[in-house]
C-alpha positions, 0 to 999 in steps of 0.5 A: 454907844461909840462916837466915831466919824467915818470919812470916805476917801474916794475920787469923783467917777466920770459919769459919762459912759459911751453909749454902747456900754448899756445898763449892765456896764453902768451898773458894774461900773457902779458895784465896783466903785461901791466896793473900793468905797467901802474898802477905803472907808476910814474910820476915825475914833478914840477907841476900837472894839473887836465887836460892836460899839464901844462903851465909853464915848469920846467925851466920856468924864472918867471911867465908870468904876473910878472915884473921880475925887479920889484923894492922891496920898500915902503908901500901899505895900505888898509881898512878893516871893523869892528875889529879884535881880533885874529890872528889865521884864522883857529879857529871860535872863534874871528875874525881873523885879515886881511891877518893872514894867509900871513905868511904861505906858501903852498907845492904847489901853483896855479897861476893867469893865469891857471885853475886847475895847481899847481906848486912846491913852498916848494917842488922841485918835486912831484911823484905821479903815473897815478891813483894818488893814493898816492903823495910823495913831496921832499922838498927844503932843502933851504925852511925855516920859518921866524926865519931862521930854516929849513921847513921839512917834520916833519912840513908838517906832524904836520901841516896836523895832526893838521888841521886833529885834530883841523881844522874847523869841516868841513875841517876836515871831508872831509879830514879825508875821503880822505887821509889814512896815512901820511909818512915821508920818510926822512927830506925832504920826504913826502907821502900821501896815499889816501883811496881806492875807492874815486876819486883821481883827485884832492887829490895830489893838495888838500894836497899839498895846505894845509899850513904849519907852525913850529912844534917847534914854535907851541909847544913852545907858547902853539898854540891852532889851535881852540882858538882865539889867537894873536899869529900868526903861524910862517910860511915861507912866504914872509911877518911877523907881524910887528905891531899891534893895536888891532882892528885898525891896521896891519901891515905886514913886507916883510922879506929881507932873504925870502928864495924863493925870487929868485925862479921862481915861486916867482920872481916879487912878494911880492914887497913891504916892507910893507902892512898895514891894517886900520880898520874902523867902517863904510865905510863912515869912510874909504871913507874919511880916503882914501880922506885924504891920511890915506890908499893908495890903494881902491878896491872899491866895492860901485857903489855909490862911485864910480859914485859920490864920486871921485870928491875931490881934490886929484882926481882932482889934479891928486894925485889919479888915478882911474883905471877899470881893467878887471876881467876874474874871475867867480863871487864870487856867493854872494847872501842872504843866507836862513837859512834852519834850520828855519821851515819857510824856509823849504818849497821851496815855501816860498823861491821863494816867498820871492826871487821874492820880491827882485828887482835886476833891480830897485836897479842896476839903482837906486842904483848901477848906472848900474855897475852891472850884475845879478848873476844866476849861481853858476859858473856865468862868466864861461864855466860852467854855465848852459844854457838852457835845459840841453844836453845829457851829462847832462841829462845822469847825472841827469837821475839817480837821477830822477829815483831814485825820487831825483829830479823832471822830469822837471830838464830833460828839464826845463832850470835853476833857474833863479833870478827874473826879475823884472820892473823898480818900486821897487815893481813890481806888477807881482811878488808880485802877484806871489809870493802872490800865492806861499805863499797861496798855502804854508799855509801863508794866510794874516791874519786880521792884513795883516800878513801872518800867518800859520795854528798855527796864527804864523807870517812869519817873515824874519829878515836880519842880517847885520854888513855893514851899506852900505847894509841898501840901498839894504836891507830896499827897500827888507824889504818893498816890503817884507812887502807889501807881507804881511811878517814881515820883519827887517833889524837888524844891529849888530857889528862884534862880534855879527855877527859873533857869531850868523852866526857860528856853532853851533849857526846858529842864523839868517833867511837871511844874505849876504855871498857867494855860493862858488864854484872852477872853477874844483870843487872837494871834497870842495863841500863837505864842502860848500853843503854837508849834512854831514857838514850842522850843522858844516860848516862856509861855508854851512852857509844855512844848505843845506841837500840834497841827490842829491847835495851829489850824484852829488858831488861824480859825479863831484869828480870822472869826469876824463876829462874837459868835463866829469867834465864840464857837471858834473858841469853843472849838479850840478849848476841846482840842487843847483839853484834848491834848492833856498837857496839863493837870488842871488845878483850881479856882476862885470867882472872889478875891480874898484880901486882908489889908490894914483899915486905911484903904478905901475902894469904889462902892461899885468895883469893875468885874475884870480887876480887883485894882488895889494898886490903881483905883484904891485910895488912902484914907489918911484919918485912918492911917493916923488912927492905926499908928496912934494905936501901934498897928503899924510900924 
């Protein structure tokens, strides 16, 4: 149960009513007073939950899933692909280094065992009224940046104002619609007031989740959030940037003077002295480097490698440990994303036809060794995923959109759109026939050269833009199937810089890329960034360029839900509509982490359901590390 206290700020009411007022006037007066009192009830707490109570009380000693006695020390190292040329994670310019925001903290933080809850980190308490129309954060006086300077309300407001003026365009578009004003009430006290007439359910947690950086450092170094820079923002986090080899290596060092190290929310976390990231051009080079001990922890994302390549000497000798750790997290929404700005892809029949040519079943059996499951929903592997025909609650939400002509009536009765099911052979003939019929209906007939052409004689072309050689074995069979359909399909390999430039605003110069259809468990205004019409041409998340009046209307319904049950129904309705848009060809996921690491790392016996947390809650065993070094297993 949560530990919160509620105060009521009301004035005494004068009960000396005139005799002629009568009982009716008294009842009305009392009712009005009660409503005003409820509106002014202010909760003062150590955290805030979307619905219901917080799991952790105000006096909790530590998070349930950490080892409070975990030793500090040692290094953990991982790999990243490509390169980097910036330490600014908030600019579309340049390619930011891995973990480049690790130095920054937020006023509120979530946990890895609870959904929809945020707890004070930079603040001691927060205050908010019953309608959540504003929130006050009371900052901890001991909070300080890694250079030892105090973190104050001025830094919180400056960070907010910088994000509002110079943050990602889609983000600041949404933020400006939500926040009316921000006020400094004192050195450690800041108030966010929200605009009237918008849903406020999530807003205290959302503004509390904004990163906070040092105003003085930002100004002194002439930083610009919109520009690429190798000077990182100064934050208050447990780690600081230690060493950089541009494009090759990043090392972060634990700050021994980290201000929050003894707070219950931080105990048992941030256990490594250093975190090192090594960059490699491709997955094969990275895997060979892991085998030789160049880096020490690998979250294996290649099913082929996991199934066939972990027989090298370090594994046989017991120096490298393989582990499968269950994950309760929802799928990440990975899929082939269409660029809906392309004229050819504006027709949903064309998108459906292309989706029919991706054979997941064959890919899973032949390429993935049966390790994956198909993604169908944007909320896959959660209770929010739409299933079967919509229930009465969903119909009630969808009916007005049907009545207004924004959705077909079939959405009220049909099951949600699913990824195409294919046979055991790479080219499924039944799906080929269905796709051919769809393209014929869409006006793309087969020409004398075997290619699909429109009335203008233009060939239907599809280019997969790809910066990951490991994906060739997935994309190339898909390309072959599309060519069999008469589509001029190709797989174009580009480097990191080209890929970044071509997939970000304002260029959006691609046909299909592999990306993620992002959602939260308890979704809200972030849906405007991911799928909103207003951000379709400025968003780094809505890479598809989705513009859907039905999705825009449903986003407001999701944001306005005031109970878990109402939000679940609204989210399932949203899931149906987004899937019906066919802006993606969904790919795959697995409900477990497949990890390999040199046997000198340990983790809590009870792992959290929603995170692997290797950089946060795992720790280093120096005795095991010494044995590995003595055996020559590590460099």
